[in-house]
KEKE-326135 format. One record per residue: residue number from 0; residue in one letter; y, x, z of N, C-alpha, C, O in turn. Coordinates in Angstrom, 1 decimal. Example, Ala and Ser with C-alpha at 12.3 -4.5 7.8 and 13.67 -1.06 7.14 Angstrom:
BEGIN
SITE    nr   rest   n_north   n_east     n_up   ca_north   ca_east    ca_up   c_north   c_east     c_up   o_north   o_east     o_up
SITE     0      A      -5.7     13.2      7.8       -4.5      12.3      7.8      -3.3     13.2      7.8      -3.3     14.2      8.5
SITE     1      S      -2.2     12.8      7.1       -1.1      13.7      7.1       0.0     12.9      7.9       1.1     13.4      8.0
//
This chain:
BEGIN
SITE    nr   rest   n_north   n_east     n_up   ca_north   ca_east    ca_up   c_north   c_east     c_up   o_north   o_east     o_up
SITE     0      M      -5.7    -21.9     17.5       -4.5     -21.8     17.1      -4.3    -21.9     15.5      -5.0    -21.2     14.7
SITE     1      S      -3.4    -22.7     15.1       -3.4     -22.7     13.4      -2.2    -21.9     13.2      -1.1    -22.2     13.8
SITE     2      F      -2.4    -20.8     12.2       -1.6     -19.9     11.8      -1.1    -20.4     10.2      -1.8    -21.0      9.5
SITE     3      P       0.3    -20.1      9.9        0.8     -20.7      8.5       0.2    -19.8      7.6      -0.1    -18.7      7.9
SITE     4      V       0.2    -20.5      6.4       -0.4     -19.9      5.0       1.1    -19.5      4.3       2.1    -20.3      4.3
SITE     5      V       1.2    -18.4      3.8        2.4     -18.0      3.1       2.2    -17.6      1.8       1.3    -16.7      1.6
SITE     6      P       2.8    -18.0      0.8        2.7     -17.8     -0.7       3.0    -16.1     -0.9       3.7    -15.5     -0.2
SITE     7      L       2.4    -15.6     -1.8        2.6     -14.2     -2.3       4.1    -13.9     -2.4       4.7    -12.9     -1.8
SITE     8      V       4.7    -14.7     -3.1        6.1     -14.5     -3.5       6.9    -14.4     -2.1       7.7    -13.4     -2.0
SITE     9      D       6.9    -15.2     -1.1        7.6     -15.2      0.1       7.2    -13.8      0.8       8.0    -13.0      1.3
SITE    10      V       5.9    -13.5      0.6        5.5     -12.1      1.6       6.2    -10.9      0.7       6.8    -10.1      1.4
SITE    11      L       6.2    -11.0     -0.6        6.9     -10.0     -1.4       8.5     -9.9     -0.9       9.0     -8.9     -0.5
SITE    12      A       9.2    -11.0     -0.9       10.5     -11.0     -0.5      10.9    -10.5      0.9      11.9     -9.8      1.1
SITE    13      R      10.0    -11.0      1.8       10.2     -10.6      3.1      10.1     -9.2      3.2      11.0     -8.6      3.8
SITE    14      W       9.2     -8.6      2.6        8.8      -7.2      2.5      10.2     -6.4      2.1      10.7     -5.5      2.7
SITE    15      A      10.6     -6.9      1.0       12.0      -6.2      0.4      13.0     -6.4      1.5      13.8     -5.5      1.9
SITE    16      Y      13.1     -7.7      2.1       14.1      -8.0      2.8      14.2     -6.9      4.1      15.3     -6.5      4.6
SITE    17      S      13.0     -6.6      4.5       12.7      -5.7      5.8      13.3     -4.4      5.5      14.0     -3.9      6.4
SITE    18      E      13.2     -3.8      4.3       13.6      -2.5      4.1      14.9     -2.2      3.3      15.2     -1.0      3.3
SITE    19      I      15.5     -3.0      2.8       16.7      -2.9      1.7      17.8     -2.3      2.2      18.5     -1.7      1.5
SITE    20      S      18.1     -2.5      3.6       19.4      -1.9      4.0      19.0     -0.6      4.8      19.5      0.5      4.5
SITE    21      D      18.1     -0.6      5.8       18.0       0.7      6.6      16.6      1.2      6.5      16.3      2.0      7.4
SITE    22      G      15.5      0.7      5.7       14.2       1.2      5.8      14.2      2.7      5.0      15.3      3.1      4.4
SITE    23      H      13.1      3.5      5.0       13.1       4.7      4.4      13.1      4.6      2.9      13.5      5.5      2.3
SITE    24      A      12.7      3.5      2.3       12.7       3.2      1.0      13.8      2.5      0.4      13.7      2.0     -0.8
SITE    25      A      15.0      2.4      1.1       16.2       1.6      0.9      16.6      2.0     -0.5      17.1      1.1     -1.3
SITE    26      K      16.6      3.3     -0.9       17.3       3.6     -2.1      16.5      3.2     -3.4      17.1      3.1     -4.4
SITE    27      S      15.3      2.9     -3.2       14.4       2.4     -4.4      15.1      1.2     -4.8      15.0      0.9     -6.0
SITE    28      Y      15.8      0.5     -4.0       16.4      -0.7     -4.4      17.9     -0.8     -5.1      18.4     -1.7     -5.7
SITE    29      D      18.4      0.6     -4.9       19.8       0.8     -5.5      20.1      0.3     -6.9      21.2      0.0     -7.2
SITE    30      P      19.2      0.3     -7.8       19.5       0.0     -9.2      19.6     -1.6     -9.4      20.1     -1.9    -10.5
SITE    31      W      19.2     -2.4     -8.6       19.1      -4.0     -8.9      20.6     -4.7     -8.6      21.2     -4.8     -7.5
SITE    32      P      20.9     -5.3     -9.7       22.0      -6.1     -9.6      22.2     -7.2     -8.3      21.3     -8.1     -8.1
SITE    33      G      23.2     -7.2     -7.6       23.3      -8.2     -6.3      22.7     -7.6     -5.0      22.6     -8.3     -4.0
SITE    34      I      22.2     -6.4     -5.2       21.4      -6.0     -3.9      22.4     -5.7     -2.9      22.1     -5.9     -1.7
SITE    35      D      23.7     -5.4     -3.1       24.6      -5.0     -2.1      24.8     -6.4     -1.3      24.7     -6.4     -0.1
SITE    36      G      25.0     -7.4     -1.8       25.2      -8.8     -1.3      24.1     -9.0     -0.2      24.3     -9.3      0.9
SITE    37      L      22.8     -8.8     -0.7       21.6      -9.0      0.1      21.5     -8.1      1.3      21.2     -8.5      2.4
SITE    38      R      21.9     -6.8      1.0       22.0      -5.7      2.0      23.0     -6.3      3.2      22.7     -6.3      4.4
SITE    39      D      24.2     -6.8      2.7       25.3      -7.2      3.7      24.6     -8.6      4.4      25.1     -8.8      5.5
SITE    40      K      23.7     -9.4      3.9       23.2     -10.4      4.8      22.2     -9.8      5.7      22.2    -10.1      6.9
SITE    41      R      21.4     -8.8      5.2       20.3      -8.4      6.3      21.2     -7.5      7.4      20.8     -7.7      8.5
SITE    42      R      22.2     -6.8      7.3       22.8      -6.2      8.2      23.6     -7.0      9.2      23.7     -6.7     10.4
SITE    43      R      24.1     -8.3      8.6       24.6      -9.3      9.4      23.5    -10.2     10.4      23.8    -10.9     11.3
SITE    44      G      22.4     -9.8     10.0       21.3     -10.6     10.8      21.1    -11.9     10.2      20.5    -12.8     10.9
SITE    45      V      21.4    -12.2      9.0       21.0     -13.6      8.6      19.4    -13.6      8.5      18.8    -12.8      7.8
SITE    46      P      18.8    -14.6      9.0       17.5     -14.7      9.0      17.0    -14.9      7.5      17.8    -15.2      6.6
SITE    47      F      15.6    -14.7      7.3       15.0     -14.8      5.9      15.0    -16.3      5.4      15.2    -16.6      4.2
SITE    48      S      14.8    -17.1      6.5       14.9     -18.5      6.1      16.0    -19.1      5.7      16.0    -20.3      5.2
SITE    49      D      17.2    -18.4      5.9       18.5     -18.9      5.5      18.7    -18.3      4.2      19.8    -18.8      3.7
SITE    50      L      18.1    -17.6      3.5       18.5     -16.9      2.2      18.3    -17.9      1.0      17.2    -18.5      1.1
SITE    51      T      19.0    -18.1      0.1       18.9     -19.1     -0.9      17.5    -18.9     -1.8      17.0    -17.8     -1.7
SITE    52      S      17.0    -19.8     -2.5       15.8     -19.6     -3.1      16.0    -18.5     -4.1      15.2    -17.7     -4.3
SITE    53      D      17.1    -18.5     -4.9       17.5     -17.3     -5.7      17.6    -15.8     -5.1      17.2    -14.8     -5.8
SITE    54      D      17.9    -15.8     -3.9       18.0     -14.6     -3.1      16.5    -14.0     -2.9      16.2    -12.8     -3.0
SITE    55      Q      15.6    -15.1     -2.6       14.2     -14.9     -2.4      13.4    -14.5     -3.5      12.5    -13.8     -3.4
SITE    56      R      13.7    -15.0     -4.6       13.0     -14.7     -6.0      13.5    -13.4     -6.4      12.7    -12.6     -6.9
SITE    57      Q      14.8    -12.9     -6.2       15.2     -11.5     -6.4      14.6    -10.8     -5.7      13.9     -9.9     -6.3
SITE    58      L      14.6    -10.9     -4.4       14.0     -10.0     -3.5      12.5     -9.7     -3.8      12.0     -8.6     -3.6
SITE    59      A      11.7    -10.7     -4.2       10.3     -10.8     -4.5      10.3     -9.8     -5.9       9.6     -8.8     -6.0
SITE    60      A      11.0    -10.1     -6.7       10.9      -9.3     -7.9      11.4     -7.7     -7.8      10.9     -6.8     -8.6
SITE    61      N      12.5     -7.4     -7.0       12.8      -6.1     -6.8      11.7     -5.3     -6.1      11.4     -4.2     -6.4
SITE    62      C      11.0     -6.2     -5.0       10.0      -5.5     -4.3       8.8     -5.0     -5.3       8.4     -3.8     -5.1
SITE    63      V       8.3     -5.8     -6.3        7.5      -5.3     -7.3       7.9     -4.1     -8.0       7.1     -3.2     -8.2
SITE    64      D       9.0     -4.0     -8.3        9.5      -2.7     -8.9       9.6     -1.5     -8.1       9.3     -0.4     -8.4
SITE    65      A      10.3     -1.9     -7.0       10.5      -0.8     -6.1       9.2     -0.2     -5.5       9.1      1.0     -5.3
SITE    66      R       8.2     -1.0     -5.2        7.0      -0.7     -4.7       5.7     -0.6     -5.6       4.6     -0.8     -5.2
SITE    67      R       6.0     -0.3     -6.9        5.1      -0.7     -7.8       3.6      0.1     -7.4       2.5     -0.4     -7.7
SITE    68      G       3.8      1.2     -6.7        2.6       2.1     -6.5       1.7      1.5     -5.5       0.7      2.1     -5.3
SITE    69      L       2.1      0.4     -4.8        1.3      -0.2     -3.9       0.8     -1.7     -4.3       0.0     -2.3     -3.6
SITE    70      M       1.2     -2.0     -5.4        1.1      -3.6     -5.9      -0.5     -3.8     -6.2      -1.0     -4.9     -6.0
SITE    71      M      -1.2     -2.6     -6.7       -2.6      -2.9     -7.0      -3.5     -3.4     -5.7      -4.5     -4.1     -5.8
SITE    72      H      -2.9     -3.1     -4.4       -3.6      -3.5     -3.3      -3.3     -5.1     -3.0      -3.8     -5.6     -2.0
SITE    73      L      -2.5     -5.9     -3.9       -2.0      -7.2     -3.7      -2.8     -7.9     -4.9      -2.8     -9.1     -5.1
SITE    74      Y      -3.4     -7.2     -5.6       -3.9      -8.0     -7.2      -4.9     -8.9     -6.5      -5.7     -8.7     -5.6
SITE    75      G      -4.6    -10.2     -7.3       -5.4     -11.1     -7.0      -5.4    -12.2     -5.7      -6.2    -13.1     -5.6
SITE    76      I      -4.4    -11.8     -4.9       -4.2     -12.3     -3.8      -3.0    -13.5     -4.1      -1.9    -13.3     -4.6
SITE    77      V      -3.3    -14.6     -3.7       -2.5     -15.9     -4.1      -1.6    -16.2     -2.7      -0.5    -16.7     -2.7
SITE    78      S      -2.3    -16.0     -1.6       -1.5     -16.4     -0.5      -2.1    -15.6      0.7      -3.2    -14.9      0.7
SITE    79      F      -1.2    -15.8      1.9       -1.5     -15.0      2.9      -1.6    -15.8      4.2      -0.9    -16.9      4.3
SITE    80      Q      -2.2    -15.5      5.2       -2.1     -16.1      6.5      -1.4    -15.3      7.7      -1.6    -14.1      7.9
SITE    81      E      -0.5    -15.9      8.4        0.3     -15.1      9.3      -0.6    -15.2     10.8      -0.9    -16.2     11.4
SITE    82      Q      -1.0    -13.9     11.0       -2.1     -13.7     12.0      -1.6    -12.9     13.1      -0.7    -12.1     12.8
SITE    83      H      -2.0    -12.9     14.4       -1.6     -12.1     15.5      -2.8    -11.1     15.6      -4.0    -11.5     15.8
SITE    84      L      -2.4     -9.9     15.5       -3.4      -8.9     15.3      -3.4     -8.0     16.6      -2.3     -7.9     17.3
SITE    85      T      -4.6     -7.4     17.0       -4.8      -6.5     17.9      -5.0     -5.2     17.3      -5.1     -4.9     16.1
SITE    86      K      -5.0     -4.1     18.4       -5.1      -2.7     17.8      -6.6     -2.4     17.3      -6.8     -1.7     16.3
SITE    87      S      -7.5     -3.0     18.0       -8.9      -3.0     17.4      -9.0     -3.7     15.9      -9.9     -3.4     15.0
SITE    88      Q      -7.9     -4.6     15.7       -8.2      -5.1     14.4      -7.4     -4.3     13.2      -7.8     -4.1     12.1
SITE    89      I      -6.3     -3.8     13.7       -5.6      -3.0     12.7      -6.1     -1.4     12.3      -5.7     -0.7     11.4
SITE    90      A      -7.0     -1.1     13.2       -7.6       0.3     13.3      -8.2      0.7     12.2      -8.0      1.8     11.7
SITE    91      P      -9.3     -0.3     11.5       -9.9      -0.1     10.4      -9.2     -0.4      9.0      -9.7     -0.1      7.9
SITE    92      F      -7.9     -0.9      9.2       -7.0      -1.0      8.0      -7.1      0.1      7.1      -7.1      1.1      7.9
SITE    93      L      -7.2      0.5      5.9       -7.1       1.6      5.2      -5.8      1.9      4.5      -5.0      1.0      4.1
SITE    94      V      -5.5      3.1      4.4       -4.3       3.6      4.0      -4.3      4.3      2.8      -5.1      5.2      2.7
SITE    95      P      -3.4      3.8      1.8       -3.5       4.3      0.5      -3.2      5.7      0.4      -2.5      6.3      1.3
SITE    96      E      -3.6      6.5     -0.7       -3.5       7.8     -0.8      -1.9      8.1     -1.0      -1.4      9.1     -0.7
SITE    97      N      -1.2      7.2     -1.6        0.2       7.5     -1.8       1.1      7.4     -0.7       2.3      7.7     -0.8
SITE    98      V       0.6      6.8      0.5        1.0       6.9      1.7       0.8      7.9      2.6       1.7      8.3      3.4
SITE    99      S      -0.6      8.4      2.7       -1.0       9.2      3.6      -0.8     10.7      2.9      -0.6     11.7      3.6
SITE   100      G      -0.8     10.8      1.5       -0.7      12.1      1.0      -2.1     12.8      0.9      -2.2     13.9      0.4
SITE   101      F      -3.1     12.0      1.4       -4.6      12.6      1.1      -5.3     12.1      0.0      -4.9     11.1     -0.5
SITE   102      P      -6.4     12.8     -0.4       -7.0      12.6     -1.5      -7.7     11.4     -1.7      -8.0     11.0     -2.8
SITE   103      S      -8.0     10.8     -0.6       -8.8       9.4     -0.5      -8.2      8.6      0.5      -7.4      9.2      1.3
SITE   104      M      -8.5      7.4      0.6       -8.4       6.5      1.7      -8.8      6.9      3.1      -9.8      7.5      3.2
SITE   105      V      -8.0      6.7      4.0       -8.3       6.8      5.4      -8.1      5.8      6.3      -7.1      5.1      6.0
SITE   106      R      -8.7      5.5      7.3       -8.5       4.5      8.3      -7.1      4.8      8.9      -6.6      5.9      8.9
SITE   107      F      -6.5      3.6      9.5       -5.4       3.7      9.9      -5.4      4.5     11.2      -4.5      5.4     11.4
SITE   108      D      -6.3      4.2     12.1       -6.7       4.9     13.4      -6.6      6.5     13.3      -6.2      7.3     14.2
SITE   109      E      -7.2      6.8     12.1       -7.2       8.1     11.6      -6.0      8.9     11.3      -5.7     10.1     11.6
SITE   110      F      -5.2      7.9     10.3       -3.8       8.2      9.8      -2.9      8.9     10.8      -2.4     10.0     10.7
SITE   111      V      -2.8      7.9     11.9       -1.8       8.0     12.9      -2.1      9.3     13.8      -1.3      9.7     14.6
SITE   112      E      -3.2     10.0     13.5       -3.4      11.2     14.3      -3.2     12.4     13.5      -3.4     13.5     14.1
SITE   113      T      -2.7     12.3     12.3       -2.7      13.5     11.3      -1.2     13.8     11.4      -0.4     13.0     11.8
SITE   114      P      -0.9     15.0     11.0        0.5      15.5     11.2       1.3     14.8     10.3       0.8     14.4      9.3
SITE   115      S       2.6     14.7     10.5        3.8      14.0      9.7       4.4     15.2      8.9       4.6     16.3      9.5
SITE   116      P       4.7     15.0      7.6        5.3      16.0      6.8       6.8     15.8      6.9       7.5     16.7      6.3
SITE   117      G       7.4     14.9      7.5        8.9      14.9      7.7       9.3     13.8      8.6       8.4     13.0      8.9
SITE   118      P      10.5     13.8      8.9       11.1      12.7      9.7      11.2     11.2      9.2      11.4     10.3     10.0
SITE   119      D      11.0     11.0      7.8       10.9       9.7      7.4       9.6      9.1      7.2       9.4      8.0      6.7
SITE   120      D       8.6      9.9      7.6        7.1       9.5      7.4       6.8      8.6      8.7       7.2      8.9      9.9
SITE   121      A       6.0      7.7      8.5        5.7       6.8      9.8       5.2      7.5     10.9       5.5      7.3     12.0
SITE   122      R       4.4      8.5     10.5        3.7       9.4     11.8       4.8      9.9     12.6       4.5     10.2     13.7
SITE   123      S       6.0     10.0     12.2        7.1      10.6     13.2       7.7      9.7     14.0       8.6     10.0     14.7
SITE   124      E       7.3      8.4     14.0        8.0       7.0     14.6       7.8      7.2     16.0       6.6      7.3     16.5
SITE   125      N       8.9      7.4     16.8        8.7       7.5     18.3       9.6      6.5     19.0      10.0      6.8     20.1
SITE   126      R       9.9      5.2     18.3       10.5       4.4     19.1       9.5      3.4     19.7       8.5      3.0     19.1
SITE   127      P       9.7      3.0     21.0        8.7       2.1     21.8       8.7      0.8     21.0       9.6      0.4     20.4
SITE   128      Y       7.6      0.1     21.2        7.1      -1.2     21.0       7.7     -2.3     21.9       7.2     -2.6     23.0
SITE   129      T       8.8     -2.9     21.4        9.5      -3.9     22.4       9.0     -5.3     22.3       9.4     -6.2     23.1
SITE   130      G       8.2     -5.7     21.4        7.7      -6.8     21.2       7.5     -7.2     19.6       7.8     -6.4     18.8
SITE   131      I       7.0     -8.4     19.4        6.5      -8.7     18.1       7.9     -8.6     17.2       8.9     -9.2     17.5
SITE   132      P       7.8     -7.8     16.2        9.0      -7.7     15.4       9.0     -8.9     14.4       8.0     -9.5     14.2
SITE   133      D      10.4     -9.1     13.8       10.6     -10.3     13.2       9.8    -10.2     11.6       9.5    -11.2     10.9
SITE   134      D       9.5     -9.0     11.3        9.0      -8.8     10.1       7.5     -8.2     10.3       7.1     -7.3     11.0
SITE   135      P       6.7     -9.1      9.6        5.2      -9.1      9.9       4.6     -7.9      9.1       5.4     -7.4      8.3
SITE   136      L       3.5     -7.2      9.2        2.8      -6.1      8.6       2.2     -6.8      7.3       1.7     -7.9      7.4
SITE   137      T       2.2     -6.2      6.1        1.5      -6.9      4.9       0.1     -6.1      4.6       0.0     -4.9      4.4
SITE   138      I      -0.8     -7.0      4.7       -2.1      -6.5      4.3      -2.6     -6.9      3.0      -2.6     -8.0      2.6
SITE   139      G      -3.1     -5.7      2.2       -3.8      -6.3      1.0      -5.3     -5.9      1.0      -5.9     -5.9      2.0
SITE   140      R      -5.8     -5.7     -0.2       -7.3      -5.5     -0.2      -7.6     -4.5     -1.3      -6.9     -4.3     -2.3
SITE   141      R      -8.9     -3.7     -1.0       -9.1      -2.8     -2.1     -10.8     -2.7     -1.7     -11.3     -2.3     -0.6
SITE   142      A     -11.4     -3.3     -2.8      -12.9      -3.1     -2.9     -13.5     -4.1     -1.5     -14.5     -3.7     -0.9
SITE   143      G     -12.8     -5.0     -1.2      -13.4      -5.9     -0.2     -12.8     -5.5      1.3     -13.0     -6.3      2.3
SITE   144      D     -12.1     -4.4      1.4      -11.5      -3.9      2.4     -10.2     -4.2      2.8      -9.5     -4.5      1.9
SITE   145      H      -9.7     -4.3      4.0       -8.2      -4.5      4.2      -7.5     -3.2      3.9      -7.9     -2.1      4.2
SITE   146      V      -6.4     -3.4      3.3       -5.2      -2.2      3.2      -4.1     -2.5      3.9      -3.6     -3.7      3.8
SITE   147      L      -3.4     -1.5      4.6       -2.3      -1.7      5.3      -1.3     -1.4      4.1      -1.4     -0.3      3.6
SITE   148      V      -0.4     -2.3      3.7        0.4      -2.1      2.4       2.0     -1.8      3.0       2.6     -0.9      2.5
SITE   149      D       2.4     -2.5      3.9        3.7      -2.3      4.5       3.7     -2.6      5.9       2.9     -3.3      6.5
SITE   150      G       4.9     -1.9      6.5        5.0      -1.9      7.9       4.5     -1.0      8.8       4.2     -1.2     10.0
SITE   151      Y       4.3      0.3      8.1        3.9       1.5      8.9       4.5      1.8     10.0       3.9      2.1     11.0
SITE   152      H       5.9      1.9     10.0        6.7       2.4     11.2       6.2      1.3     12.3       5.6      1.7     13.3
SITE   153      R       6.3      0.0     12.0        6.1      -1.0     13.1       4.6     -0.6     13.7       4.4     -0.6     14.9
SITE   154      A       3.9     -0.5     12.8        2.4      -0.4     13.1       2.2      0.9     14.1       1.7      0.8     15.2
SITE   155      V       2.7      2.0     13.6        2.7       3.3     14.5       3.2      3.0     15.9       2.5      3.3     16.9
SITE   156      S       4.4      2.5     15.9        5.2       2.0     17.2       4.1      1.4     18.0       3.7      1.8     19.1
SITE   157      F       3.5      0.2     17.5        2.4      -0.7     18.2       1.4      0.1     18.6       1.1      0.1     19.7
SITE   158      W       0.9      0.7     17.8       -0.1       1.6     18.3      -0.1      2.5     19.4      -1.0      2.6     20.2
SITE   159      R       1.0      3.3     19.4        1.2       4.4     20.3       1.7      3.8     21.4       1.4      4.4     22.5
SITE   160      T       2.6      2.8     21.6        3.3       2.5     22.8       3.0      1.1     23.4       3.3      0.9     24.6
SITE   161      A       2.3      0.2     22.7        2.2      -1.0     23.2       0.8     -1.2     24.1      -0.2     -0.8     23.7
SITE   162      P       1.0     -1.9     25.2       -0.2      -2.1     25.9      -1.4     -2.8     25.0      -1.1     -3.5     24.1
SITE   163      D      -2.7     -2.6     25.5       -3.8      -2.8     24.6      -3.9     -4.4     24.3      -4.4     -4.8     23.2
SITE   164      D      -3.3     -5.2     25.5       -3.4      -6.7     25.2      -2.1     -7.5     24.3      -2.1     -8.7     24.1
SITE   165      V      -1.2     -6.6     23.8       -0.2      -6.8     23.2      -0.5     -7.1     21.8      -1.5     -6.6     21.4
SITE   166      L       0.2     -7.9     21.0       -0.1      -8.2     19.7       0.8     -8.0     18.7       2.0     -8.1     19.0
SITE   167      I       0.4     -7.8     17.4        1.6      -7.6     16.4       1.1     -8.7     15.2      -0.1     -9.1     14.9
SITE   168      V       2.2     -9.1     14.7        2.0     -10.2     13.4       1.7     -9.3     12.1       2.2     -8.3     11.8
SITE   169      G       0.7    -10.0     11.3        0.4      -9.4     10.0       0.2    -10.6      8.9      -0.4    -11.6      9.2
SITE   170      Y       0.7    -10.4      7.8        0.3     -11.3      6.6      -1.0    -10.9      6.1      -1.1     -9.9      5.3
SITE   171      V      -2.1    -11.6      6.4       -3.5     -11.1      6.0      -4.1    -12.1      4.6      -3.9    -13.3      4.5
SITE   172      P      -4.6    -11.4      3.8       -5.2     -12.3      2.7      -6.0    -13.7      3.2      -7.0    -13.7      3.9
SITE   173      F      -5.4    -14.7      2.6       -6.0     -15.9      3.1      -7.3    -16.3      2.4      -7.5    -16.1      1.2
SITE   174      V      -8.2    -16.7      3.1       -9.4     -17.1      2.6      -9.8    -18.6      2.8     -10.4    -19.0      3.8
SITE   175      P      -9.4    -19.3      1.9       -9.4     -20.9      2.1     -10.9    -21.3      2.8     -11.9    -20.5      2.7
SITE   176      T     -11.0    -22.5      3.4      -12.3     -23.0      3.7     -12.8    -23.9      2.5     -12.1    -24.8      2.0
SITE   177      P     -14.3    -23.4      2.2      -14.6     -24.2      1.1     -15.1    -25.7      1.4     -15.6    -26.0      2.5
SITE   178      R     -14.9    -26.4      0.4      -15.1     -27.8      0.6     -16.4    -28.3      0.1     -16.9    -27.7     -0.8
SITE   179      G     -16.9    -29.3      0.7      -18.1     -30.2      0.4     -19.1    -29.1      0.6     -20.0    -28.9     -0.2
SITE   180      G     -19.0    -28.3      1.9      -20.3     -27.6      2.3     -20.7    -26.4      1.4     -21.6    -25.7      1.7
SITE   181      E     -19.8    -26.1      0.3      -20.0     -24.9     -0.5     -19.3    -23.7      0.0     -18.2    -23.7      0.4
SITE   182      W     -20.2    -22.6     -0.3      -19.7     -21.2     -0.1     -19.5    -20.4     -1.4     -20.1    -20.5     -2.4
SITE   183      E     -18.6    -19.7     -1.2      -18.3     -18.7     -2.4     -18.5    -17.4     -1.8     -17.8    -16.9     -0.9
SITE   184      I     -19.5    -16.6     -2.3      -19.8     -15.1     -1.9     -19.7    -14.4     -3.1     -20.5    -14.7     -4.1
SITE   185      K     -18.8    -13.5     -3.2      -18.4     -12.7     -4.3     -19.5    -11.4     -4.4     -20.0    -10.9     -3.4
SITE   186      G     -19.8    -11.0     -5.5      -20.5      -9.8     -5.7     -22.1    -10.1     -5.8     -22.8     -9.3     -5.2
SITE   187      A     -22.6    -11.1     -6.5      -24.1     -11.5     -6.6     -24.4    -10.2     -7.5     -23.6     -9.7     -8.3
SITE   188      I     -25.8     -9.8     -7.3      -26.3      -8.7     -8.4     -27.2     -9.5     -9.1     -27.9    -10.4     -8.7
SITE   189      L     -27.3     -9.0    -10.4      -28.1      -9.5    -11.4     -29.4     -8.7    -11.5     -29.5     -7.6    -11.9
SITE   190      G     -30.3     -9.4    -11.2      -31.6      -8.5    -11.2     -32.4     -8.3    -12.6     -31.9     -8.9    -13.6
SITE   191      S     -33.4     -7.7    -12.7      -34.0      -7.1    -13.9     -34.5     -8.2    -14.7     -34.7     -8.1    -15.9
SITE   192      D     -34.9     -9.5    -14.0      -35.4     -10.7    -14.7     -33.9    -11.6    -15.0     -34.1    -12.8    -15.4
SITE   193      R     -32.9    -11.1    -14.9      -31.7     -11.8    -15.2     -31.4    -12.8    -14.2     -30.7    -13.7    -14.6
SITE   194      T     -31.9    -12.9    -13.0      -31.8     -13.9    -11.9     -30.6    -13.4    -10.9     -30.7    -12.2    -10.5
SITE   195      E     -29.6    -14.1    -10.5      -28.6     -13.6     -9.4     -29.2    -13.6     -8.2     -29.9    -14.6     -7.9
SITE   196      Y     -28.9    -12.6     -7.4      -29.3     -12.8     -6.0     -28.5    -12.0     -5.1     -28.0    -11.0     -5.5
SITE   197      I     -28.2    -12.4     -3.9      -27.4     -11.9     -3.0     -28.0    -11.1     -1.9     -28.8    -11.6     -1.1
SITE   198      P     -27.7     -9.8     -1.6      -28.4      -8.9     -0.6     -27.9     -9.7      0.6     -26.9    -10.4      0.6
SITE   199      E     -28.6     -9.5      1.8      -28.5     -10.2      3.1     -27.3     -9.6      3.7     -26.5    -10.4      4.2
SITE   200      G     -26.9     -8.4      3.7      -25.9      -7.7      4.1     -24.7     -8.1      3.7     -23.8     -8.2      4.5
SITE   201      K     -24.5     -8.5      2.2      -23.2      -8.8      1.8     -23.2    -10.4      2.1     -22.1    -11.0      2.2
SITE   202      R     -24.3    -11.1      2.2      -24.2     -12.5      2.5     -23.5    -12.7      4.0     -22.7    -13.5      4.3
SITE   203      D     -24.0    -11.8      4.8      -23.7     -11.6      6.3     -22.2    -11.5      6.2     -21.6    -12.5      6.7
SITE   204      R     -21.6    -10.4      5.6      -20.4     -10.0      5.5     -19.2    -11.0      5.1     -18.1    -11.1      5.6
SITE   205      S     -19.8    -11.9      3.9      -19.0     -12.8      3.4     -18.9    -13.9      4.4     -17.8    -14.4      4.6
SITE   206      C     -19.8    -14.3      5.1      -19.7     -15.3      6.2     -18.7    -14.9      7.2     -17.9    -15.8      7.6
SITE   207      Q     -18.6    -13.6      7.6      -17.6     -13.0      8.6     -16.4    -13.2      8.2     -15.6    -13.8      8.8
SITE   208      I     -16.1    -12.7      6.7      -14.7     -12.9      6.4     -14.3    -14.4      6.3     -13.1    -14.8      6.5
SITE   209      H     -15.3    -15.2      5.9      -14.9     -16.9      5.9     -14.5    -17.2      7.3     -13.5    -17.9      7.4
SITE   210      R     -15.1    -16.8      8.3      -15.0     -17.2      9.5     -13.8    -16.8     10.2     -13.0    -17.6     10.7
SITE   211      Y     -13.7    -15.4     10.3      -12.7     -14.6     11.0     -11.7    -13.9     10.3     -10.6    -13.6     10.9
SITE   212      G     -11.9    -13.8      8.9      -10.8     -13.2      8.1     -11.1    -11.8      8.1     -10.5    -11.1      7.3
SITE   213      F     -12.1    -11.1      9.0      -12.1      -9.6      9.1     -13.8     -9.6      9.0     -14.4    -10.6      9.3
SITE   214      T     -14.3     -8.3      8.7      -15.8      -8.0      9.3     -15.9     -7.4     10.5     -17.0     -7.1     11.1
//
């Protein structure tokens, strides 16, 4: 199955559109001019694809400002691929410290089992998963690992209530297919003789990322 590739600006715009009217972070968008008109469209069920290009650019810009604390996990990503994900695939996604409240990153499957500090926290989500939502999860990167950046309430609902064979959609950092038989493997090590070499474990991991998008 071929999945669409989506540019970063569209992912940011969709992220903002998913939370400007009723998300727990909706108030973060209050200062921006024109936000009331966009909220009205969201409440009326106007699809993202029907928004004007100006609307989409404004949403993307507003997302960067409103969610500045998470933008580091999207650094260097140009585009994403829309993928259908299983529970086993989202389990190892890392949860940032400013989402979990912990001093270091934790895996998503560990995060969902920890106590919720309040009703707005994703760990308090108790709505059943009724099918693939219109708004995909957003996945970033940190030191080569995948980070769940947006969509926590949807992800928790999916994790807790969906059957194991059901899927959820996520925007995963896109790894383009190399051309001309060439491979790009990040992180070569410079030896004492100034020669670059790639450890076998890193080479294998890079091959897995290229083939599957995950290790």
